[in-house]
Residue, then its C-alpha position, 0 to 999 in steps of 0.5 A: x711855633x713856640x717850643x711847646x707847640x713844636x714838641x707836641x706837634x713833632x711827638x704826635x707825628x712820631x707816634x703816628x709813624x710808629x703806629x703804621x702797620x699796627x691793628x688798633x688806633x694809637x693812644x696819645x697821652x700827655x701828663x704833667x706832674x710833680x715827682x712825689x718823694x718816692x719817685x724823686x728818690x728813684x730819680x736821684x738813684x738813676x742819675x747818681x753818676x753825673x759829669x764831674x763838676x770841674x769839667x765845666x759841663x753845664x748839664x751836670x749842674x742843671x740836673x743837680x738843681x732839678x733833683x734838689x728842687x722842692x717841686x721837681x716838674x716833669x712832662x711825659x709824652x707817651x703813646x700806646x698800641x704802637x711799635x715802640x723803639x725797636x731794632x738794634x741798640x747799637x748803631x754799629x750793628x747791621x740790620x736784619x732783613x725786615x728789621x727797623x732801626x727806630x731805637x738807634x735813630x732816636x737814641x743814638x743818631x742825631x738825624x736820619x732820612x725819612x724811610x717810611x712810606x706815608x710817614x710824617x717826617x724824619x728823626x732829628x729835628x723833633x727830637x732836638x725840640x724835646x731837649x730844648x724845652x727841658x731845663x736840664x736838656x735831658x729826657x728819660x726814654x722808656x719803650x716796650x717794643x718787640x713782638x707779641x710773643x717776645x716783648x722787650x722793655x728798654x729804658x735809657x736817659x739822654x742829655x744833649x749838652x755842649x762839647x767840652x774838654x776834661x783831663x786832656x780829652x774831648x767830649x761830645x756833650x752827649x750823655x746817656x744813663x743806662x747800663x755800661x757795656x764793653x763791646x767788641x774791639x774795646x768799644x764802650x757804650x751805655x746801653x738801655x736797661x732791658x727786660x724786667x729791670x727796665x720796667x721796674x725802674x720805669x715804674x719806680x720813676x712813676x712812668x706809665x706801666x707797660x706789661x702786655x703787647x697792647x701796651x707797646x709804645x714809648x714814653x718820653x719824660x722831659x725833666x724840668x719842662x719850660x712851661x710859660x703858662x705856669x708862671x705868675x705875673x712875676x715870672x715865678x712858677x706857680x703849681x698850685x694856682x687854679x688859674x695856671x692849671x686851667x690855662x695850661x690845660x687849655x693851652x695843650x688842648x688847643x695846640x693839639x686841636x689846631x695842629x693835629x685836628x685831622x688825627x681826631x676827626x672821625x672817618x666815614x665809618x665812624x672810627x677815629x685815627x687817634x685818641x688822646x688823654x691828658x693829665x695836667x697836675x692831677x686834672x684828667x681830661x680827654x681832648x674834645x671832638x674838633x667837629x664840636x668846636x666853632x669854627x674848627x668844625x669847618x675844617x673837619x667838614x672840609x676834610x671829609x670832602x677831601x677824603x671823598x676824593x671828588x674835587x680832584x687837582x691835576x697837573x697838565x704837564x706832565x699829566x698827573x693827579x696831584x691832590x684833592x680839595x675839600x671846603x666848607x662855608x658858614x655865616x660870619x654871624x656864627x659865634x666862636x667857641x670861647x672855651x680856650x679864649x677865656x683862658x688864653x686871650x689873644x694868645x689863642x691859636x684857633x681864630x674867632x673867624x676862619x678863612x684858612x686852608x690846611x695843607x696835608x699829606x696823606x698822613x693827614x698831619x697839618x703842614x701849615x695853613x694858607x690864610x685868605x680873607x673872610x668873604x665879605x661879599x657873601x658874608x661867609x667864613x670858610x675852612x678848606x683842606x688840600x691833601x696831596x695825592x700819593x701818585x704811582x709808586x708814591x711819587x707825588x707824596x714823596x715830592x711833597x714830603x721831600x719839599x718839607x724843611x726840618x720843621x715839616x711846616x711848609x712845602x719848598x720844592x727848591x730846597x731839595x735837590x733830589x726832586x726830579x723836574x716832574x716832582x718839582x712841578x707837582x709841588x709848584x702846581x699844587x701851591x698855585x692851585x691852593x692860592x687860586x682856590x683861597x682867592x676864590x673862597x675869599x671872594x676877592x677876585x669876583x668882587x674886584x672884577x665886578x667893581x672894576x668892570x662896572x667902573x670901566x663901563x661907566x667911564x667908557x659910556x661917558x667918554x663915548x658921549x664926550x667924543x661924539x659931541x666933540x667930533x660931530x657936534x651937538x646941532x641937528x643930527x648930532x649926538x645930543x641934538x634932535x634926531x633927523x626926520x625919519x625917511x618916508x616909506x615902509x620901516x625896515x627891521x634890524x637883523x638880530x645880532x648876538x654879542x660875544x659872551x663877556x665874562x663877569x667873574x667867578x663865585x661860589x654857589x653852594x660850594x661849587x665854583x660858578x663862572x658867569x657870562x653876559x651876552x647881548x641880543x639886539x635887533x627887532x625881528x618878529x621871529x623867536x630867537x633860538x640861541x645855542x650855548x656850548x661851554x668849553x675849557x681853556x687848555x694850557x695850549x690855548x685850545x678849547x677842550x670839551x672837558x676839564x683835566x679831571x674828566x668832567x665838563x662845565x655845565x650850564x647851571x643858571x640862565x637869566x633873560x633881562x633878570x628873569x630866570x629861565x631853564x635851558x633845553x639841551x643847551x639852547x634858549x628860546x627868547x623874544x627879541x626886543x627893540x631895546x635889546x635883551x641881556x642874557x646871563x649864563x652861569x657855568x659850573x667850573x669842574x676843576x680849577x681851570x679857565x672856562x669859556x662859552x660860545x653862543x650861536x644864533x641858530x634861528x630867528x633871522x636868516x643867517 
């Protein structure tokens, strides 16, 4: 991912985590602007104290260049209707019962483990991305936290530089701007500016005002953000060009849609988990509904199916439901929405044709995409979703969460030694089921299997003919000669025989996996043949089970006799034998992603 993708993705994830437990859906904002003269003057006053120039610390020089810039650019990422950065302001202060350490974790500590049930991630990696994208490695942090009865403003700035030596002392390279504080035992620290003074300074910098409990949340102001889309063909920053402004707006909208679309997809009751508002160099916009964008709407439809929890995924050993699938298909002929491709060209993230499965945890943040291929056989594109289950005591969700690397962009069960063997199995089985479903949606297994089978049958028929001619000759009575004269006397009818069902492959019919089997009925009995069919599921122990792990049984969904579709009654078929033989195709629904089989039994016609 690009630095901008990483920052937006991680910031939105942190905002979502901060909204858990709040009553209203959070608002997520991104604003990019040039500081006006009053805001720049307030910024210079706030950063009046910098590391000495002779210290060799590059942060000081970068901030000075930013403050002296004719067009100082900032990027603000903020949320509202969240908890803000609460808890103690000192890392040495013990937590009270029920208290959180959000401020300390974000402002003081480099990183901390995930401690929120069903949260998106951890502190540390996403935070470092904020400083990485800043030309000054500096971020101003303003948060309104506390309770509705006692809200509190907190304002502090932080820079992440390199360690350096000065006047015989070693410095960490981390810098804070706020209020100098002499703590216990002679400890000195920089604490946030709190209360009305913190709110006043934040507003003097042009930051979003926070006064009421509904405005609780956090604003992160990134100084001198590195935004490639604002550069012209010569690499210079161009802030007045319409093309650069439109390109940057398109870039940010598409990043939010491609990486975070579940957060802007309405639920069954019509509510939307999150709303987003953008302001790019004075141009205001809201994020489009992802369900209105082709082909992204395939993923939103797949998410609705996955949320219904009807297509369940199970692990057999140990027996545990581990997730849910959802999927949606559309014609390859549908034209893609080009509103972003017009501005971004080949750099656009949303593909013109979709063949992607989004991997999610219950927080519904995209971990990554499992990419398949377009289904050329059915001429369809598709979008799918896999959401891991929570499991008892969140044991399944925790397994997937701990399998994520710091960027939260994959599931790697071998990477975390704290996973139990069962938890590691849950993730591995889920990854296998995902790959199998992607192959099914892509149509690769069905097309390949059918073609290979047809070639094998043609080759075997030719080989049998050649073997017959070489072994028994081509004269009278041979394989290619004249048939022997029939014996005199009454003709004898051949008894009816039924071949074992031969699998032909699997395909999707109206979004349902269907397996087809071929059966051959031979013989020329005068009686009507009655055939009984019994579908079954192949278990891990190589035993036949009547139902799949999700509790549903495979069912007969189609049957043809010599190409004519028929209806079966109670799993049995009545058909007339033919001297040439009868070809019967039986199609079974696949209730879970399991191996299904079919038993065919001739129960009436000739004496058994």
